[in-house]
C-alpha positions in Angstrom: 217.8 114.4 282.9 214.9 116.6 281.9 215.8 120.1 280.7 213.4 122.9 281.7 211.3 124.3 278.9 212.9 127.7 278.9 216.4 126.2 278.5 215.1 123.8 275.9 213.7 126.7 273.9 217.1 128.4 274.1 218.9 126.4 271.4 222.6 126.6 270.8 222.0 128.5 267.5 219.7 131.0 269.2 222.2 131.6 272.0 225.0 131.9 269.5 223.2 134.5 267.5 222.2 136.4 270.7 225.7 136.4 272.0 227.3 137.5 268.7 224.8 140.4 268.4 225.2 141.4 272.0 229.0 141.5 271.8 229.0 143.5 268.5 226.5 146.1 269.8 228.4 146.3 273.1 231.5 147.1 271.1 229.6 149.8 269.2 228.2 151.3 272.4 231.6 151.3 274.1 233.1 152.8 270.9 230.7 155.7 270.9 231.4 158.7 273.0 228.6 160.7 274.6 230.6 163.9 274.0 230.5 163.4 270.2 227.4 161.2 269.6 223.8 162.4 270.2 221.2 160.2 271.8 219.6 159.8 268.3 223.0 158.8 266.8 223.6 156.3 269.6 220.2 154.8 269.2 220.4 154.4 265.5 224.0 153.2 265.7 223.1 150.4 268.0 220.0 149.5 265.9 222.1 149.6 262.7 224.8 147.4 264.3 222.1 144.9 265.3 220.6 144.9 261.8 224.1 144.4 260.3 224.7 141.4 262.6 221.3 139.9 261.6 222.1 140.2 257.9 225.6 138.7 258.4 224.2 135.8 260.4 221.5 134.9 257.9 224.1 135.1 255.2 226.5 132.9 257.2 223.8 130.4 258.1 222.8 130.1 254.5 226.3 129.6 253.3 227.1 127.2 256.2 224.0 125.1 255.5 224.6 125.0 251.8 228.2 123.8 252.3 227.3 121.3 255.1 224.2 119.8 253.4 225.5 120.2 249.8 222.2 121.9 248.9 220.5 125.3 249.4 218.6 125.7 252.7 215.0 124.5 252.6 211.9 126.4 253.8 212.1 124.9 257.3 215.8 125.8 257.6 215.1 129.4 256.5 212.3 129.6 259.2 214.8 128.4 261.8 217.4 130.9 260.6 214.8 133.7 261.0 213.8 132.6 264.5 217.4 132.2 265.6 218.5 135.7 264.3 215.4 137.2 265.9 216.8 136.1 269.3 220.1 137.7 268.4 218.4 140.9 267.2 216.3 141.2 270.3 219.3 140.7 272.6 221.4 143.1 270.6 218.8 145.8 270.6 218.3 145.8 274.4 220.9 148.5 275.0 219.3 150.7 272.3 216.2 151.0 274.6 218.2 153.3 277.0 219.3 155.5 274.1 215.6 155.7 273.1 214.8 156.9 276.6 217.5 159.6 276.1 216.1 160.6 272.7 212.7 161.2 274.2 214.2 163.1 277.2 213.4 160.5 279.9 217.1 159.9 280.7 220.3 161.8 280.4 222.6 160.6 277.6 225.5 159.9 279.9 223.3 157.7 282.1 222.0 156.0 278.9 225.6 155.1 277.9 226.4 153.7 281.3 223.2 151.7 281.6 223.4 150.4 278.0 226.9 149.1 278.5 226.0 147.3 281.7 222.7 146.1 280.3 224.7 144.5 277.4 226.9 142.7 279.9 223.8 141.5 281.8 222.4 140.0 278.6 225.7 138.2 278.0 225.9 137.0 281.7 222.3 135.6 281.4 223.2 133.6 278.3 226.3 132.2 279.9 224.3 131.2 282.9 221.6 129.6 280.8 224.3 127.7 278.9 226.0 126.5 282.1 222.7 125.3 283.5 221.8 123.5 280.2 225.2 121.8 280.5 224.1 120.4 283.8 226.2 122.6 286.1 224.8 123.3 289.5 223.7 126.8 290.3 226.9 127.7 292.2 229.3 126.5 289.5 227.1 128.1 286.8 227.2 131.4 288.6 231.0 131.2 288.8 231.3 130.2 285.2 229.0 133.0 284.1 230.9 135.5 286.2 234.3 134.4 284.8 233.2 134.6 281.1 231.4 137.8 281.6 234.6 139.3 283.0 235.7 139.5 279.3 232.8 141.9 278.6 233.6 143.9 281.8 237.1 144.2 280.4 235.7 145.8 277.2 233.7 148.4 279.2 236.7 149.1 281.4 239.0 149.5 278.4 236.7 152.3 277.2 237.2 154.1 280.5 241.0 153.7 280.3 240.9 155.3 276.9 239.3 158.4 278.5 235.8 157.9 277.3 
């Protein structure tokens, strides 16, 4: 079976980094409160979380490769680490865009929080869908699988609402 180019480009490592980053930033966004955080604080908080994830992932990749290969990573492996974590950083930063819109006054902060939370979930849903398709699932089953796994993220957003945020 031939895998489409877009799915082939989405390696397991890239998807893993993107999902980790997205989940951590989603947790930061849901943990922030628009009553106590300004748009600028929310923007830099999400960017800071994404940077922290990138640094942690590079560190983990370096340690994992060193243990697995019994040698330090070579130049090609370092380049692959950087490309992989760039995927994670880009996916994780997507919700920050809405806070940037609030910083410059193009969006109300409360709307930025709502859209950022749901945008983070959409990113996760797209990665689950891509993974399901790469695994050979038909579109119907892939959509069901993506919906079921993304329900965990919806639960995170809804927990925030239950906590009164």
